[in-house]
C-alpha positions, 0 to 999 in steps of 0.5 A: 831554214823553214823556221827561219823564213816563216819567222822573217818574212811570215810565209810558211816554207814547204820541204820537198824532199829530193835526192842526189844533194839538191837543195833548191829553193822556189817563190811564187814559181821562181828559182830564187836558189838552186844548189846544182848551179852553185855547188854550194848551201846557202847562207841564211841571211843570203836566201832571206835578201833573196825572198824579201827582195823577190817580195818587193 
C-alpha cells in the first residue's frame, strides 16, 4: 500500500506498527480509514481515491 500511495499520490507513506489488528490510515492529521469502524481492510483503490480527494 505504501508503495502505491507514493506512486499515485507522490508522497512517502510511513508505517507505524500497531497491535490487535489495527489498520488505520491518516493523512495530514485526519483519519482517512479506520478498520476499527468498518471491520474490514480497505481496497487499495478506495484509499487512493480518499487521499486524492483530501489533496484537492
